[in-house]
C-alpha positions, 0 to 999 in steps of 0.5 A: 190347460187353462180353465177358460180354454177348457170351458170354451172348447169342451170338444177339443178338451175331450179329444185331447184327453183321449190322445195317447202317444208313447214316448217312442212314437213321439220321438220317432216322429221327431226323428223322421222329421229331422232325418227327412227334413219334412214338416209335422204335417207330413209325418202326422199324415203318415202316422194317421194312414199307418195307424188307424186303429190308434187314432180312430179311438180318439174321435167319433166314428163320423169324424173318423170316416171323414179323416179316412176319406181325406187320407186317400 
């Protein structure tokens, strides 16, 4: 990550620092996209719906509430 980016977008940097995905999760997502011929947005939405306990640790509670509402 470049210094100018980190300095200009500290909220995004804070988010990126919290995101933790295992190699299995990443590889599984890529495999789903290839097998089903769907884009990352489809697989990402499915991940968010299936794993709220994971991603809610990455964002403030107000953001988590908005994302949860948008996923319904």
